[in-house]
N, C-alpha and C positions, 0 to 999 in steps of 0.2 A: 347808110350804115344801119344794121339791125338795131332797133330801139331797145331790145333786151340787154344790150351791152351796158346801157346806162343803169338798168336795174342791178347788174352785177357790180357796176362801179359804186352804187349806194352801198351794197353789201361790203365791198372792200373798204369804203370809207368808214362804216360803222365798226368793222373789226379793227381797223388801224387806229381809231380813236382811243381804244382801251390801253394801248401800250404807254403813252405818255400823258394821258388825261389825269393821272394822279400826281404829275409833276408839279403842278401849281398849288396843290393842296397838301403837300407833304407835312407842313407845319400843323395843319388841322388834324391829319391822321395821327401824327406823332402825339399831340396833345390828348386826343380822345382815347388812344390805345395805350398811352403812358409809355412810349418808346422814344428813342433818340431820333434825330434827323437822319443819321447814317442808316439806322434800321429801317426807317420809312423809305429811304432812297433805295434800299435793297429790293423793294417792291417793283421798281423799274428794272433793276438788274436781273432778278429771277424771271420776269416776264421775257425780256429780250433774249436771255440765254436759252430759255425753253423754246421760244419762237424760232430761234436760229437752228437749233438742233432738231426739233420736232418736224419741221417742214419737210426736209428731204426724206426722213425716215417714214413718216405717215403716208407720204405719197407712194412709196414703194409698197407698204403694207396694204394699202387700200386700192392698189393698181387695178384689180379686176372688178371692182364694184361699179355699178351704173352711176353716172356722175350726178344726176338730179337727186336720186335717192340719198347718195352720200352727202351732198350739199345740205339736204334737209336734216339729216341726222346730225351733222356737224353743227348746224345752226342751233339745233335743240340743245346740244352739248354746250355750246357757247352761251346760250341763254341761261342755262342752269348754273354755269360758272359765275355769271354776273349776279344771279340770285344769291349764290354763296357769299359773294362780296358784300351785297347789300345787308345781309344778316350776320356778317362777321363781327363778333364782339370780342375777338381775341386776335393778336398779331399772327399766330400760327394759322388760323383759319383763313385769314386774308391772304397769307402767302399761298395756301392751297388753292384759293380762288384764282389767284394770278397765274399759277401753274396750269390749271385747267383751261382758263381763257386763252392763254398763250398757245397751248397745244392744239386746241380747236381752231383758233384764229389763224394760226400758221397754215393749216390745211385749207381753210376757207379762202385765203388769199390766192393760193396756187390754183384752187379750183375755179376761182373767178377768172383768172388769167387764161387757163386752158379752155374753159367753156366759151369765153368771149372770142377766142381765136377760132373756135370750131363753128360758131353760129353766123359768121360773116364770110363773104367771098374772100378769095385770096388777095384781091386788091385793097381790101379794107383791114386785113389782118394786123398789120403793124399799127395802124391807127386805133384799132380796138384795144390792143394791148397797152398803147400809150394812154388811152382814156382810163383804163383800169389803174395804171400807175399814177395818174393824176389824182385819182380818188384816194389812193394810199398816201401819196405825198401831201395832199390837202388834210388828211386826217391827222398825220403826224405833226403838221404845223398848227392846225386849228384845234386839235384835241385839248391842249393845255389851256388856252383861254376859255374854251367852252366849260371845261371842268372847273376852272377857277371861278367863273361867274356863277355856276350852279352851286359849287361848294361853299362859297362865301355866303350865298343867299339862303341856302337850305341845309347845309351840312355836307360833309364829305361823301356821304352815301348817295346824294342826289345824282351825281354824274353817272353812277352805275345803274341807277333807276332809269335815267335817260337812255343809256345804252341798251338796257333790257327791253325797253319799249320800242326802240328802233330795230332791235333784233327780231321782235315779233312781227313787225311790219315787213321786214326783209324775208322772213319765213313765209308769210302769206304771198308775197310777190313771187318768190321762186316756185311755190306750190302751184299758183294759178297761171303763171305766164311762161315758165321755162318747160321745155319738152324733155322727154327722156333722152339720154345721151350715152352712147357706148364709151367705155374707157379707151384711151390710147396707150400703146406700149410706153412704159416708163424707162428712163435711163438708169441703170443700176448705180448705186452709190459709188462702187469701186470705179466705174467708168468716169463718173463725174470728178472724183478725186484725182484720177490719173491725168486729167487735163491740166492740172496744176504743176505737172512736171516741167511745163513750159515756163521758164523763168520770167518772161515778160508778163504773162498772165498772173503768176504767183504774186509777184511784187505789186501788180496793179490791184489785186484783191487786198493785199496788205495795206495799201495806201488807203482804200476805202475804210477798212477796219480802224486804222489809226486816226484818220480824219474824224470819224464819228466819235471815237473814244475821246479825242481831245475836245471836241465840241460839247459832248455830254458831261464832261467833268465839270463844266460851269453851267450849261443849259439845264441839266437835271436838277440843279439847285439854285435856279435863278430867283425863285421867290424869296428864300432866306437871304440871298445876296442883295436884292432890292430892298428888303426891309432893314437889313443891318447896315449896309453901306450907304443907302440914300434915305432911309427912314420912311419909305413909302408904305401907305396903308393899303387895305384890300382893293379899293376902288382904283387907285393908281397902278397897282400891280396888274390888275385886269387890263387896263388900258395899255400898259407896256407890252403884255403878251399879245394883245390884239394888233398892235403896231408891228411887233416882231413877226406875227404870222402873215400879215399882208406883205411886208417887205420880203420875207422868205419866198413866198409864191412869185413875187415879181422878180426876185433874183434868179429863180429857176428859169424863167423865160429869157431873161437877159443872158444867163449863162449859156443857154442853147444857141442864141443868136451869135454870141462871141465865139463859141466853139466852132460854128460853121464858117465864121469869117477868119479867125486866127488859126484854126486847126486845134484838134483835141489835145495834143501833147503840150503845146504852148499855153493853152487855156488852163489846163490842169496845173501846171507849174505856177502860172501867175496867180491863180486863185488861192493856192496853198500858201504861197509867200505872203500875200496880202492878209490871208486869214490869220497866220501866225503873228504878223505884226499887230493886227487889231486885238488879238487875244492878250498880247503882252501889255497893250495900251489900256485896255478897259479898266483895270483897277485905279488908274490915275486920272480917270475922267469923272469920278464921282463928286468932285468939288463943285460941279455945275450940272444941273439937270439937262439943260439944252445940249451941252456938249456930250453928255453921257448918251442921250437919246440919238443924237446924230451918229455917234460911233456904233451904237447898238444897231441902228438901221443897216449900216454897212456890214456889220457882223452877221446879221440875219440874212441879208441878201447873199453874202458869200457862202453861208452854210448850205445853201441849196443850189447855188450857181454851179457848183462843181458836178452836181449829179448828171445832168445831160451830157457834159463833156466825158465824164467817166464811162457812162453807159455806151456812148458812141465809140470811145476808145476800145472798150472790151469787144465790141462787135468788129471793129477794124482789125483788132489783133487776133481774132478767133477765125477758125474755118467756118464755113457755112453750117457744117454738122455740129459744131460745139458752141455756136453763139448763144443758143437758148440756155445751154448748161451754164455758161459764164454769167448770164443774167440771174439765174437761180442762185449760183454761188455768191454772187455779189449781194444779193438780198440777205443771204446768211452772213456774209461778212459785215454788212451794215448793222445787223441786229446784234452781232457779237460785239461790235464796237460800241453800240449803245449800252449793252450790258457791262462791258469792261469799264467804259467811262463813267457810268453812274456809280459802279462799285468803288473806283478810285476816288471819285468826288466825295462819296460818303466817308471814305477813310480819311481824306484830307480834312474834312469838317471835324471828324472825331479827334484828330491828332493836332490840328492847328486851328484854322478859321476858314469860313467860307470866302474870305477875301483872298485867300491863296489859290482857290480853285482855278482862276483864270490863267495864272502863270503855270501851274502844273499842266493844265490842258494845252497850253501853247507849246510845252515841250514835246507832247505827243504829235503836234502838227509839224514840228521841226523834223521829227523821225519820219513822218509821212512824206515830207518833201524828199528826203533821202531815198525812201523806197520807190517813190514815183520816178526819180531820176535813174535809179537802177533798172526799172522797168523799161523806160523810154530808151536808154542807151543799150539795153540788151537787144531791143528790137533793131537798133541801128547796126550793132555789131553783126547780128545774124544777116541783115540785108547786105552788108559789105562782103561777107563771106560768099553769099550766093551770087553777088554781082561784083566781082573784084574790079571791073573796069568803070564802075559807076562812081562819079564824083558827087558828094553830097552838096546840095545848094545851100 
């Protein structure tokens, strides 16, 4: 496989880290800028919301630009956005920085995927796209512990300095090692949205949205939860996030294996049911650190175990022409879920306590179970109509 794919993976990793890197240092940001935890949590919400909306829009707007040039311009914009964050001494300026980094970052992720698929032969195309998504997944999982370690050691601006430095390295790598690349025809937004008329696909995308919303209702505020419910200090919180990240990456691998063995539909249902149970149980495990850590490891593994099963399910449920569109829409659904979940989590903290976040998040997971069942049974009904003599096994 072309080694430049790994350069693009590094770019996607750097971009992905920005989204949740602030999650572990919400209390530091809130204290320094004299805002509430809910307001600090909005910094995650606004990023994910802009990321989800900007990605398909900017791709259409920039459809005719040469890809390498566009990537360099977007990396410069992303670097400047992080500079704004570094020198933000007011809440409104930091919100602006998050909006700018989300818009530029969303385009960079799509560019990395399209360029990676273009520089390899057809037999390596799926693998190249998979490697890019591994970079994105790893960044979402490891971004928080990295941000937490740097933030606790050097202040909340340190993670953004780290991101800015990595962005400059990425900029140099793209400039020196990537070739010019002509743009490919883009799929109009109206065509993308029309694919959701398929009930099976629509409710599958809703499942991804609700699952991430439920997860982020607690995960987005895990630092205050750990400090309030378990009395953890900065070092222990960092260790917990590191454990969470390692378990989540492992869970993604296990989830892919189980999806192949059990089937995508059965795996999705099983993961959602177990995840809902774990979310409800979490608040009742804080009496014992070992018990909490054990449950948290299962929670983190399940949080990413569903991803390969859902991606495969969408491919199975789509035609060859719309499979790529569904992958893009799923990325939008995931980030909308992150935005909504973090917003709800912030509201719960403002109105009640962070101890309530897990139970509220679990309610969203229950609704995700319902939408997944609707999607799966919609597919079964359509199959029976087309094949009336078929007997389901």
